[in-house]
C-alpha positions as CSV (number, residue, x, y, z in Angstrom):
1,M,35.6,-66.2,5.2
2,V,32.7,-68.5,5.9
3,L,33.1,-68.3,9.5
4,L,33.1,-64.4,9.5
5,G,30.1,-64.4,7.5
6,A,28.4,-66.5,10.0
7,L,29.5,-64.4,12.9
8,I,28.1,-61.4,11.2
9,A,24.7,-62.9,10.4
10,G,24.5,-64.5,14.0
11,G,25.3,-60.9,15.6
12,C,22.6,-59.3,13.6
13,T,20.2,-62.2,15.0
14,V,21.0,-61.3,18.4
15,F,20.7,-57.7,18.2
16,D,17.3,-58.0,16.5
17,A,16.2,-60.3,19.3
18,L,17.2,-57.9,22.0
19,A,15.6,-55.0,20.3
20,P,12.1,-53.6,21.4
21,T,9.2,-55.1,19.5
22,G,6.8,-52.4,18.1
23,G,6.3,-48.9,19.6
24,R,6.6,-48.5,23.2
25,R,3.5,-46.9,25.2
26,V,4.2,-43.2,25.9
27,T,2.4,-41.5,28.4
28,F,2.5,-37.6,29.8
29,A,1.8,-36.8,33.3
30,Y,1.0,-33.1,33.9
31,V,2.4,-31.9,37.5
32,G,0.3,-29.1,38.5
33,D,-3.1,-27.9,39.2
34,S,-5.8,-28.2,36.8
35,V,-7.8,-25.6,38.3
36,L,-6.7,-22.2,38.3
37,S,-8.1,-18.7,39.4
38,V,-8.0,-15.9,37.1
39,G,-4.5,-14.1,37.5
40,D,-2.7,-17.3,38.5
41,I,0.4,-18.0,37.1
42,R,1.7,-21.6,37.8
43,P,4.8,-23.5,36.4
44,L,4.3,-25.9,33.7
45,G,5.5,-29.6,34.5
46,V,4.9,-32.3,32.0
47,T,6.7,-35.6,32.5
48,V,7.0,-38.2,29.8
49,A,7.5,-41.8,30.1
50,A,7.8,-44.9,28.0
51,N,6.4,-48.3,28.9
52,G,6.2,-47.0,32.9
53,V,9.9,-45.7,32.7
54,Q,10.5,-42.0,32.9
55,L,12.4,-40.7,30.0
56,P,14.9,-38.0,30.4
57,T,13.9,-34.5,29.3
58,Q,12.1,-34.8,25.9
59,R,11.4,-31.9,23.5
60,L,7.8,-31.0,23.8
61,R,5.3,-28.9,21.9
62,V,2.8,-27.3,24.3
63,S,-0.4,-25.1,23.4
64,I,-3.5,-24.2,24.7
65,T,-6.8,-25.4,22.6
66,P,-9.3,-24.3,21.2
67,D,-7.7,-20.9,21.9
68,S,-5.7,-19.1,24.4
69,T,-8.2,-16.5,25.8
70,R,-8.7,-18.5,28.9
71,V,-5.2,-19.8,29.6
72,T,-2.0,-18.6,27.9
73,L,1.6,-19.6,28.1
74,N,4.3,-17.2,29.1
75,A,6.9,-16.0,26.6
76,A,9.4,-19.0,27.4
77,S,6.1,-21.5,27.3
78,D,7.2,-22.8,31.0
79,S,4.5,-21.3,33.0
80,L,0.5,-21.0,32.7
81,I,-1.3,-17.8,33.0
82,A,-4.9,-18.0,34.0
83,C,-6.6,-15.2,32.0
84,R,-10.4,-15.6,32.2
85,A,-13.0,-17.9,33.8
86,G,-13.9,-21.1,31.6
87,Q,-12.6,-24.2,30.3
88,A,-9.3,-24.6,28.3
89,A,-7.0,-27.8,27.3
90,L,-3.4,-28.1,27.4
91,L,-2.1,-29.9,24.5
92,V,1.1,-31.7,24.7
93,Q,3.1,-33.2,21.8
94,L,6.2,-35.1,21.8
95,L,8.4,-33.9,19.0
96,H,10.9,-36.7,19.0
97,S,12.4,-39.3,21.4
98,S,16.0,-39.9,22.6
99,A,14.4,-43.3,23.5
100,S,14.5,-45.5,20.3
101,G,11.2,-47.1,19.6
102,T,8.7,-44.7,21.2
103,A,6.0,-43.7,19.2
104,I,5.4,-39.6,18.9
105,P,1.8,-39.3,20.7
106,D,0.2,-36.3,21.9
107,T,-2.4,-35.7,24.8
108,S,-4.9,-33.2,25.9
109,I,-5.1,-32.1,29.5
110,A,-8.3,-30.3,30.5
111,L,-7.9,-27.1,32.6
112,H,-10.7,-25.2,34.4
113,V,-10.4,-21.4,35.3
114,T,-12.6,-20.0,38.1
115,G,-13.1,-16.2,38.7
116,G,-10.4,-14.6,40.7
117,G,-8.1,-11.6,40.7
118,S,-7.4,-9.6,37.6
119,P,-6.0,-11.0,34.3
120,D,-2.2,-10.6,34.0
121,A,-0.8,-8.1,31.4
122,R,0.2,-10.7,29.2
123,C,-3.4,-12.0,28.7
124,S,-4.8,-11.2,25.1
């Protein structure tokens, strides 16, 4: 019985030693143009990495700040629609992570819309 107790305690120590310490650094990479022209519709691509290693697809919350009058998202939230000239920011938040030990950060990506064609009908 004593031997079994020692094995269990030793096993827990080994797992603790191999586990990641502290939160892992999570970063986002925006894949796409940050300068758009009015009327442009561009696919939205964001990759997530922890300590420099790309993670499998993660659940993200994506929004446009401070408002969506310059750039908006399509209904599926997988494309950006440039509505009118000016500055906007794409706010990306990690909802959870399948990689244990990662923090749940957010980041802001600057977007700039220049004059161009007519705004898409989906612009408010």
